[in-house]
KEMAR-394319 format. One line per field, with one value per residue (C-alpha): residue number from 1; chain; x, y, z. Coordinates in steps of 0.1 Angstrom, whole numbers, plus 5000, padded with zeros to 4 digits. Example, Ala and Ser with C-alpha at 12.3 -4.5 7.8 and 13.67 -1.06 7.14 Angstrom:
BEGIN
i <- 1, 2
ch <- A, A
px <- 5123, 5137
py <- 4955, 4989
pz <- 5078, 5071
//
This chain:
BEGIN
i <- 1, 2, 3, 4, 5, 6, 7, 8, 9, 10, 11, 12, 13, 14, 15, 16, 17, 18, 19, 20, 21, 22, 23, 24, 25, 26, 27, 28, 29, 30, 31, 32, 33, 34, 35, 36, 37, 38, 39, 40, 41, 42, 43, 44, 45, 46, 47, 48, 49, 50, 51, 52, 53, 54, 55, 56, 57, 58, 59, 60, 61, 62, 63, 64, 65, 66, 67, 68, 69, 70, 71, 72, 73, 74, 75, 76, 77, 78, 79, 80, 81, 82, 83, 84, 85, 86, 87, 88, 89, 90, 91, 92, 93, 94, 95, 96, 97, 98, 99, 100, 101, 102, 103, 104, 105, 106, 107, 108, 109, 110, 111, 112, 113, 114, 115, 116, 117, 118, 119, 120, 121, 122, 123, 124, 125, 126, 127, 128, 129, 130, 131, 132, 133, 134, 135, 136, 137, 138, 139, 140, 141, 142, 143, 144, 145, 146, 147, 148, 149, 150, 151, 152, 153, 154, 155, 156, 157, 158, 159, 160, 161, 162, 163, 164, 165, 166, 167, 168, 169, 170, 171, 172, 173, 174, 175, 176, 177, 178, 179, 180, 181, 182, 183, 184, 185, 186, 187, 188, 189, 190, 191, 192, 193, 194, 195, 196, 197, 198, 199, 200, 201, 202, 203, 204, 205, 206, 207, 208, 209, 210, 211, 212, 213, 214, 215, 216, 217, 218, 219, 220, 221, 222, 223, 224, 225, 226, 227, 228, 229, 230, 231, 232, 233, 234, 235, 236, 237, 238, 239, 240, 241, 242, 243, 244, 245, 246, 247, 248, 249, 250, 251, 252, 253, 254, 255, 256, 257, 258, 259, 260, 261, 262, 263, 264, 265, 266, 267, 268, 269, 270, 271, 272, 273, 274, 275, 276, 277, 278, 279, 280, 281, 282, 283, 284, 285, 286, 287, 288, 289, 290, 291, 292, 293, 294, 295, 296, 297, 298, 299, 300, 301, 302, 303, 304, 305, 306, 307, 308, 309, 310, 311, 312
ch <- A, A, A, A, A, A, A, A, A, A, A, A, A, A, A, A, A, A, A, A, A, A, A, A, A, A, A, A, A, A, A, A, A, A, A, A, A, A, A, A, A, A, A, A, A, A, A, A, A, A, A, A, A, A, A, A, A, A, A, A, A, A, A, A, A, A, A, A, A, A, A, A, A, A, A, A, A, A, A, A, A, A, A, A, A, A, A, A, A, A, A, A, A, A, A, A, A, A, A, A, A, A, A, A, A, A, A, A, A, A, A, A, A, A, A, A, A, A, A, A, A, A, A, A, A, A, A, A, A, A, A, A, A, A, A, A, A, A, A, A, A, A, A, A, A, A, A, A, A, A, A, A, A, A, A, A, A, A, A, A, A, A, A, A, A, A, A, A, A, A, A, A, A, A, A, A, A, A, A, A, A, A, A, A, A, A, A, A, A, A, A, A, A, A, A, A, A, A, A, A, A, A, A, A, A, A, A, A, A, A, A, A, A, A, A, A, A, A, A, A, A, A, A, A, A, A, A, A, A, A, A, A, A, A, A, A, A, A, A, A, A, A, A, A, A, A, A, A, A, A, A, A, A, A, A, A, A, A, A, A, A, A, A, A, A, A, A, A, A, A, A, A, A, A, A, A, A, A, A, A, A, A, A, A, A, A, A, A, A, A, A, A, A, A, A, A, A, A, A, A, A, A, A, A, A, A, A, A, A, A, A, A
px <- 6570, 6558, 6572, 6556, 6575, 6560, 6582, 6578, 6584, 6565, 6589, 6590, 6621, 6622, 6653, 6659, 6681, 6686, 6660, 6634, 6618, 6614, 6596, 6595, 6562, 6570, 6542, 6531, 6531, 6519, 6552, 6546, 6527, 6552, 6561, 6549, 6584, 6589, 6557, 6576, 6587, 6625, 6623, 6597, 6617, 6650, 6622, 6614, 6646, 6653, 6624, 6638, 6673, 6678, 6699, 6729, 6721, 6738, 6739, 6761, 6777, 6815, 6840, 6855, 6811, 6809, 6840, 6829, 6792, 6813, 6831, 6797, 6789, 6806, 6788, 6756, 6756, 6768, 6739, 6713, 6729, 6724, 6691, 6680, 6696, 6699, 6682, 6701, 6724, 6719, 6746, 6741, 6736, 6772, 6782, 6765, 6776, 6815, 6804, 6790, 6812, 6846, 6848, 6821, 6841, 6874, 6861, 6844, 6858, 6871, 6911, 6892, 6873, 6876, 6892, 6857, 6822, 6791, 6767, 6734, 6752, 6767, 6734, 6719, 6740, 6736, 6702, 6700, 6724, 6694, 6665, 6683, 6698, 6666, 6632, 6620, 6602, 6597, 6590, 6620, 6643, 6622, 6619, 6658, 6667, 6640, 6665, 6685, 6723, 6736, 6717, 6721, 6760, 6756, 6734, 6750, 6785, 6766, 6752, 6786, 6802, 6775, 6783, 6822, 6820, 6795, 6792, 6755, 6742, 6702, 6709, 6730, 6698, 6673, 6697, 6699, 6660, 6651, 6661, 6629, 6631, 6658, 6642, 6657, 6672, 6686, 6701, 6719, 6734, 6745, 6764, 6777, 6796, 6818, 6819, 6822, 6837, 6812, 6782, 6751, 6728, 6694, 6684, 6660, 6681, 6702, 6672, 6658, 6688, 6704, 6670, 6643, 6661, 6663, 6626, 6611, 6593, 6573, 6592, 6582, 6617, 6621, 6650, 6639, 6644, 6674, 6689, 6681, 6699, 6730, 6730, 6727, 6756, 6777, 6778, 6783, 6811, 6823, 6823, 6837, 6857, 6842, 6831, 6795, 6798, 6805, 6778, 6757, 6770, 6765, 6729, 6720, 6733, 6715, 6684, 6688, 6694, 6662, 6641, 6653, 6669, 6700, 6712, 6720, 6753, 6753, 6787, 6765, 6751, 6772, 6759, 6776, 6760, 6728, 6710, 6675, 6643, 6629, 6593, 6579, 6562, 6545, 6545, 6513, 6503, 6515, 6487, 6495, 6514, 6502, 6513, 6528, 6545, 6576, 6603, 6592, 6595, 6569, 6565, 6555, 6521, 6499, 6497, 6473, 6463, 6479, 6509, 6517, 6547, 6568, 6611, 6627
py <- 1199, 1237, 1258, 1295, 1324, 1358, 1387, 1421, 1425, 1395, 1367, 1331, 1310, 1270, 1249, 1213, 1190, 1154, 1150, 1169, 1205, 1226, 1257, 1283, 1305, 1338, 1355, 1395, 1416, 1449, 1469, 1479, 1516, 1544, 1555, 1586, 1597, 1595, 1618, 1648, 1674, 1683, 1700, 1681, 1654, 1670, 1684, 1646, 1632, 1660, 1648, 1614, 1635, 1647, 1682, 1676, 1680, 1714, 1688, 1665, 1676, 1666, 1697, 1678, 1683, 1713, 1727, 1708, 1723, 1760, 1754, 1749, 1783, 1805, 1782, 1783, 1819, 1821, 1797, 1821, 1852, 1841, 1830, 1859, 1885, 1925, 1955, 1976, 2000, 1970, 1951, 1913, 1890, 1879, 1912, 1925, 1891, 1899, 1935, 1919, 1893, 1910, 1944, 1955, 1928, 1939, 1978, 1977, 1944, 1944, 1951, 1980, 1991, 2025, 2038, 2042, 2041, 2031, 2052, 2055, 2045, 2014, 2003, 2006, 1983, 1960, 1961, 1958, 1924, 1910, 1915, 1899, 1871, 1863, 1879, 1910, 1935, 1962, 1990, 1982, 2003, 2035, 2033, 2027, 2056, 2080, 2080, 2111, 2103, 2117, 2096, 2065, 2073, 2081, 2053, 2024, 2039, 2037, 2007, 1986, 2008, 1990, 1956, 1959, 1977, 1951, 1921, 1933, 1920, 1925, 1960, 1972, 1958, 1981, 2005, 1998, 1993, 2027, 2034, 2035, 2000, 1984, 1954, 1927, 1908, 1938, 1948, 1916, 1923, 1952, 1937, 1908, 1930, 1945, 1908, 1882, 1857, 1855, 1876, 1855, 1875, 1866, 1846, 1823, 1797, 1800, 1796, 1771, 1748, 1756, 1759, 1740, 1711, 1717, 1723, 1757, 1768, 1802, 1830, 1864, 1878, 1889, 1895, 1863, 1841, 1860, 1849, 1817, 1819, 1830, 1801, 1776, 1797, 1797, 1762, 1749, 1775, 1760, 1726, 1729, 1758, 1779, 1812, 1822, 1841, 1805, 1792, 1812, 1804, 1767, 1771, 1790, 1760, 1733, 1757, 1764, 1726, 1713, 1740, 1730, 1762, 1745, 1711, 1688, 1668, 1636, 1651, 1673, 1648, 1625, 1591, 1587, 1611, 1612, 1634, 1654, 1646, 1673, 1677, 1706, 1729, 1759, 1790, 1801, 1836, 1866, 1891, 1929, 1942, 1962, 1987, 1964, 1950, 1972, 1952, 1922, 1914, 1894, 1880, 1891, 1900, 1891, 1912, 1937, 1971, 1988, 1973, 1977, 1989, 1968, 1969, 1937
pz <- 1599, 1600, 1624, 1627, 1638, 1643, 1634, 1619, 1590, 1570, 1557, 1541, 1543, 1533, 1547, 1536, 1561, 1558, 1536, 1553, 1544, 1569, 1559, 1581, 1578, 1591, 1595, 1597, 1630, 1638, 1648, 1680, 1689, 1685, 1728, 1738, 1742, 1706, 1698, 1722, 1702, 1715, 1742, 1756, 1750, 1775, 1795, 1802, 1805, 1826, 1851, 1860, 1865, 1900, 1906, 1928, 1963, 1979, 2011, 1999, 1966, 1960, 1957, 1923, 1911, 1922, 1902, 1873, 1871, 1879, 1851, 1829, 1838, 1811, 1780, 1799, 1803, 1768, 1753, 1774, 1763, 1723, 1728, 1742, 1721, 1725, 1715, 1695, 1718, 1747, 1761, 1758, 1788, 1784, 1786, 1818, 1832, 1823, 1842, 1877, 1880, 1869, 1862, 1894, 1914, 1907, 1913, 1944, 1964, 1995, 1982, 1965, 1999, 2002, 1971, 1949, 1961, 1937, 1919, 1904, 1868, 1885, 1904, 1873, 1853, 1879, 1880, 1843, 1848, 1873, 1850, 1822, 1842, 1861, 1855, 1840, 1859, 1834, 1863, 1883, 1864, 1865, 1901, 1903, 1880, 1897, 1930, 1935, 1925, 1955, 1980, 1962, 1966, 2007, 2011, 1995, 2014, 2045, 2046, 2032, 2062, 2085, 2069, 2067, 2108, 2123, 2097, 2100, 2065, 2075, 2094, 2058, 2034, 2056, 2045, 2011, 2008, 2019, 1978, 1956, 1933, 1957, 1972, 1996, 1967, 1945, 1978, 1984, 1947, 1962, 1991, 1971, 1944, 1978, 1994, 1968, 1989, 2018, 2006, 1979, 1958, 1966, 1936, 1926, 1918, 1946, 1971, 1948, 1955, 1988, 2008, 1985, 1978, 1941, 1943, 1928, 1954, 1961, 1971, 1991, 1987, 2024, 2049, 2070, 2036, 2028, 2060, 2057, 2022, 2042, 2063, 2038, 2018, 2045, 2054, 2018, 2014, 2052, 2039, 2007, 2008, 1981, 1979, 1978, 1941, 1929, 1949, 1929, 1896, 1909, 1915, 1881, 1861, 1883, 1885, 1845, 1835, 1855, 1839, 1805, 1797, 1783, 1782, 1806, 1807, 1824, 1842, 1862, 1882, 1914, 1911, 1944, 1967, 1979, 1957, 1959, 1942, 1919, 1924, 1897, 1916, 1901, 1924, 1931, 1913, 1928, 1948, 1942, 1968, 1996, 2020, 2040, 2011, 2010, 2025, 1999, 1965, 1950, 1916, 1884, 1882, 1854, 1822, 1828, 1814, 1851, 1865, 1902, 1912, 1938, 1947, 1946
//
């Protein structure tokens, strides 16, 4: 009796039992074609894996999951800092990050209210952090540096007083954006340093996670969008009892993982909570700034021989 079985690789085996010889003719078959995933590079495989995952929903994330992701921020920022490096004489992203979330908050936060005013050098350091932490805009630092130092100090003082006396974030933003190179996003950073528990920095990652349901939606960087971000941040803060400064960092980790900048860990995903699906949405190309766009913060322009100046 002949039994034919098809396996890979080809083999032949004969077994004798009860005076009957059984010949197993094991024939050759072609191996299955390689999967598409096996033909991808390491980074492409990582992104493909993340496409099947979803970031924790800001509306459903648990406090335990929030704290777990927050604990990953130092390693995340260190990995990005090492990848970006720094030019000779420049601070690394990790060093700038320590200033933004550590020293600046300790010096200008609510506990030190009125003891020291932020000056142009501190503003420039925060702007440098913003450029290294997020999108790089080559003309921004030059614009900020062109402000009169005394004007910077008095303007920031007026804005902070307005915020602390009236809890008027929009009014404080309006005051700060009178400075050259300071748009709503940078203005929110200056406010956030003075009240890290309640004021969130207008970062792309924070807006995507809180207002875009984890999707990279187009941004206009205006006060209306920032007010929406503040509302979502307050809601999450009240629900979990967390600080705005920590919401920023959790959003950064989750959205940077989704984009493939850092490795994804399964512990950052909560199987018991509802999650938002991640759609790869490519923001539209930014339009050149017009005279009516002074309060906006457009996307970086495509490289051309001449760049357009804009405030952020």
